[in-house]
N, C-alpha and C positions, 0 to 999 in steps of 0.2 A: 455464358454463365457456367455452362457445365463444364467446360475446359478449366475455369478457374477454380472450381470446386473439387475437380480432379487433381490439379496441382498442389491445392492446399491439403488434401488428403495425403497426397505422397510426400509432403513436406518440402516440396520446391518453390513454394511461395514465402520464402522467408525475407521479409522485407524489414530493414532496420529504420528504425524512427528515433527522432530526437526527443525521447520522453523523458520522464523523471527517473532517475535510478532507484531501484528497489530500496537502497540503504537509506534515501531520504525518507521514505515513508515509515521504515523501521525508527529511525531516529525522531522523526515527529510523533510517532505513535508511543514511545517511551516517554519523551519529553510531557506528552499530555497525560499519561497515565501517573506521571511523578506530580504533576499539577493537580490532578484530582486527588491523589492521596495527601497532598499537602493541605488542600482546601477542607477535605472531609475530617482530618485529624485536628487541624488548626480551629475549626468552626464547629467542632462537635459540642451541643449543649450538654452532653450527658456526663462530662468530667465532674 
């Protein structure tokens, strides 16, 4: 276990995994914010 921590600290333990690209999180976050903006401005009772 200590050897694995040493490799991680040295940067030698770069393992690639098949995860979701960061751009997908950005696009999804942007769409969610636009949806919230639409809902808040559309259903605002103070107009």
